[in-house]
C-alpha positions in Angstrom: -19.7 15.6 23.3 -18.3 12.5 21.3 -14.5 11.4 21.7 -12.3 12.8 19.0 -10.9 10.0 16.8 -7.6 8.5 17.8 -4.8 6.9 15.7 -4.2 5.0 19.1 -6.4 1.9 17.8 -4.7 -1.4 17.0 -6.8 -4.0 15.4 -8.2 -6.7 17.4 -5.7 -10.1 17.5 -8.0 -11.8 15.4 -6.8 -15.7 15.7 -8.3 -16.2 12.0 -6.1 -13.2 10.8 -3.1 -14.2 9.1 0.1 -14.2 11.2 2.2 -11.6 9.5 -1.0 -9.0 9.6 -1.6 -10.0 13.2 1.9 -9.0 14.1 1.9 -6.1 11.7 -1.5 -4.6 13.1 -0.6 -5.1 16.8 0.9 -2.1 17.8 -1.4 1.0 18.7 -0.5 3.2 15.4 0.0 1.8 12.1 2.7 0.3 10.3 4.9 1.5 7.8 5.4 0.3 4.4 8.3 1.9 2.4 7.9 2.0 -1.2 11.3 0.6 -3.2 10.7 1.6 -6.7 13.3 -0.6 -9.3 11.9 1.2 -12.4 12.8 4.2 -14.6 9.8 5.8 -14.8 8.1 5.6 -11.2 6.3 9.2 -10.7 8.7 10.7 -7.9 11.8 8.6 -7.7 11.9 6.9 -11.1 15.5 5.4 -12.1 16.6 6.5 -8.8 17.1 2.9 -7.6 17.0 0.6 -10.7 20.8 0.3 -10.0 20.5 -3.3 -7.7 23.2 -1.5 -5.6 21.2 1.4 -5.0 18.1 -0.4 -4.4 20.0 -2.8 -1.5 21.2 0.6 0.2 17.9 2.0 -0.1 16.2 -0.9 1.6 18.8 -1.1 4.5 18.3 2.9 4.8 14.3 2.5 4.8 14.5 -0.7 7.7 17.1 1.5 9.7 14.5 4.5 9.7 11.8 2.1 11.1 9.9 0.5 8.1 8.0 -2.7 8.9 7.5 -4.0 5.2 9.7 -3.0 2.3 7.2 -2.8 -0.9 9.3 -3.3 -3.9 7.7 -2.8 -7.3 9.5 -3.0 -11.2 7.1 -1.2 -13.2 5.3 2.2 -12.9 1.9 2.4 -11.8 1.4 6.2 -12.2 -2.1 6.9 -13.7 -0.3 9.4 -16.3 2.7 8.7 -18.6 3.9 5.2 -17.3 4.9 2.4 -19.9 3.3 -1.1 -19.5 6.6 -3.6 -19.4 6.2 -7.3 -19.6 6.2 -9.6 -16.7 9.6 -10.7 -18.3 11.1 -7.4 -17.9 9.8 -7.2 -14.4 11.5 -10.3 -13.3 14.8 -9.3 -14.9 14.3 -5.8 -13.0 13.6 -7.6 -9.8 16.0 -10.8 -9.8 19.3 -9.0 -9.1 18.1 -7.8 -5.9 15.0 -9.6 -4.6 16.4 -12.0 -2.9 19.0 -9.7 -1.3 16.2 -7.5 -0.3 14.8 -10.3 1.8 17.4 -11.9 3.3 17.7 -8.7 5.4 14.7 -9.7 7.8 12.0 -7.2 7.0 8.8 -8.3 5.5 8.9 -7.5 1.7 5.8 -7.1 -0.5 5.7 -7.1 -4.4 3.6 -4.6 -6.0 2.8 -6.5 -8.9 -0.6 -6.8 -11.3 0.7 -9.6 -13.0 0.4 -13.0 -11.3 3.6 -14.8 -12.8 5.5 -11.8 -11.2 3.8 -12.5 -7.9 4.1 -16.2 -8.3 8.1 -15.9 -8.6 8.3 -12.9 -6.2 6.3 -15.2 -3.8 9.0 -18.0 -4.6 12.0 -15.7 -3.7 10.6 -15.3 -0.4 8.4 -12.2 -0.6 5.8 -12.3 2.1 3.1 -10.4 1.0 1.2 -9.7 -2.6 -0.1 -5.9 -3.3 -2.4 -6.1 -6.3 -3.2 -2.3 -7.6 -6.0 -4.1 -9.1 -7.3 -5.8 -6.3 -7.6 -9.6 -8.0 -9.6 -8.7 -11.3 -7.3 -7.4 -14.2 -5.1 -10.8 -13.8 -7.2 -13.6 -13.9 -4.7 -16.1 -12.1 -3.9 -13.6 -9.4 -6.3 -14.8 -6.8 -5.1 -18.6 -7.0 -1.7 -17.9 -6.9 -2.1 -15.8 -3.5 -4.3 -18.6 -2.1 -1.9 -21.6 -2.9 0.8 -19.5 -1.4 -1.1 -18.5 1.7 0.2 -15.2 1.8 -1.6 -12.3 2.5 -2.7 -9.7 0.1 -3.4 -6.1 -0.2 -6.4 -5.5 -2.7 -6.6 -2.1 -3.9 -9.9 0.1 -5.5 -8.6 1.1 -9.1 -10.5 2.4 -12.2 -9.2 2.6 -15.8 -10.0 6.5 -16.0 -11.7 9.3 -13.3 -15.1 9.8 -13.5 -16.2 13.2 -11.9 -19.7 12.3 -11.8 -19.3 8.9 -9.3 -20.1 8.6 -5.6 -16.1 7.3 -5.2 -17.0 5.7 -2.1 -19.8 4.0 -3.3 -18.0 3.0 -6.0 -15.2 1.8 -3.9 -17.2 -0.3 -1.6 -18.9 -1.8 -4.8 -15.3 -2.4 -6.5 -14.3 -4.1 -3.0 -17.2 -6.2 -3.0 -16.5 -8.2 -6.2 -12.7 -8.1 -4.8 -13.8 -10.3 -2.0 -15.8 -12.5 -3.9 -13.2 -13.2 -6.2 -11.0 -14.0 -3.4 -13.8 -16.5 -1.2 -14.1 -18.1 -4.7 -10.2 -18.9 -4.8 -9.5 -19.5 -1.4 -8.6 -16.6 0.3 -9.5 -16.0 3.4 -10.6 -12.5 5.0 -8.1 -12.6 7.5 -5.3 -12.4 4.5 -6.8 -9.2 2.9 -5.8 -5.8 3.4 -7.9 -3.1 1.3 -6.5 0.3 -0.2 -8.5 3.0 -1.3 -6.2 3.7 -4.2 -5.2 7.3 -3.6 -4.6 8.7 -6.6 -5.8 5.6 -9.1 -8.6 6.2 -11.2 -9.9 8.9 -8.9 -10.3 12.7 -9.6 -7.6 14.8 -7.4 -11.0 15.9 -5.1 -12.2 11.9 -5.0 -9.0 11.2 -3.4 -9.8 13.4 -0.9 -13.0 12.4 -0.2 -11.2 8.7 -0.2 -9.1 9.9 2.6 -11.7 11.7 4.5 -14.2 9.0 4.6 -11.6 6.5 5.1 -13.6 5.3 8.2 -16.8 4.1 6.1 -14.2 1.0 4.9 -14.8 -0.2 8.3 -18.0 -1.6 7.5 -15.8 -4.6 5.7 -14.1 -5.2 8.8 -10.7 -5.8 7.5 -7.7 -3.5 7.8 -6.9 -0.4 5.4 -3.3 0.4 3.9 -3.2 4.1 2.9 -0.6 5.3 0.5 -1.1 8.9 -0.2 2.6 9.7 -0.4 3.8 12.7 -2.7 0.6 12.0 -4.5 -0.9 14.8 -7.1 -3.7 15.7 -5.2 -1.3 17.4 -2.9 -0.2 19.7 -5.7 -3.9 20.8 -6.1 -3.8 22.1 -2.9 0.1 23.7 -2.4 1.6 23.3 -6.0 4.3 21.3 -5.5 6.8 18.8 -7.2 6.8 15.5 -5.9 9.7 15.6 -3.8 8.0 18.8 -2.5 5.1 17.2 -1.0 6.5 15.8 2.1 4.3 18.1 4.7 1.2 17.3 2.9 2.1 13.7 3.0 2.2 13.5 6.6 -1.0 15.6 6.5 -2.5 13.5 4.6 -1.3 9.8 6.5 -2.0 11.4 10.1 -5.8 11.7 9.0 -6.1 8.5 7.4 -4.5 6.7 10.8 -7.3 8.5 12.6 -9.9 7.4 10.0 -8.9 3.8 10.4 -5.7 2.7 8.6 -3.5 0.3 9.8 -0.7 0.8 7.2 0.7 3.7 5.9 2.8 3.2 2.6 5.4 5.7 2.0 8.3 7.3 0.3 9.6 9.1 3.3 9.8 6.3 6.3 11.6 7.9 8.9 9.4 11.5 9.0 6.2 9.5 9.0 7.3 6.8 11.4 8.1 9.9 13.6 4.6 11.8 13.1 2.7 8.5 13.7 4.5 7.5 17.1 4.6 11.7 18.3 0.7 11.9 17.2 -0.1 8.3 19.0 2.4 9.5 22.4 -0.5 12.7 22.2 -3.2 10.8 21.9 -1.8 8.6 24.8 -2.1 11.8 27.4 -5.8 11.9 27.1 
């Protein structure tokens, strides 16, 4: 009988991998990325942390709860109803608080699809670029990441869902394009993390398929990040508002960890850290 999958499987300590990623991936359970939205319209917590003092307090709270990375974003990228903003507006929202969050000492990632915002944030001390369009929307993004020699999270996305697609095949083709762009810009493979983009350009069923078949992304030989926190597919299984989806989020993230995810992006840091560590402890008794 084949062994059951386990979340207790650290990524090999590859000397070609970026040192920060090597550190984050060295444990037998996934690293946890805490979500900090400095926006008025994010789907789950829009407006809650747009005030600088509240944003800083939330960053401190997530660090105390065990977050390994704080992911800061100043433009909502939710699939329905978000309002695009200029790079100047993103920076205006970030400027009062980003440096103070960086100074807390936990690595910070910048969640932005704009190269100008990413470049500004990296100059402010941010350690990771998180691009929801996988280097394919802003033509300058890859060169900015390469010049700063930082890790980058490459997320799968589509302009709109297509229920007729084989979503895993589409994802593989998308990542091939992203990796080609990265290579041409001079971004080493060891600096790249893949994100299947749960809830982005997918039907709710396709988001669940991506979670169920996450292990297929192992063919790329790159670490995988999953952010299923409070996503709408949970509502299709158990009707619920975003803040009522903790149980579904934990279930999805534990399944993602068993499928090979090495970073989990979540709004609920303490509960996610506890779930991952308890699952690891149970696996360790085998």
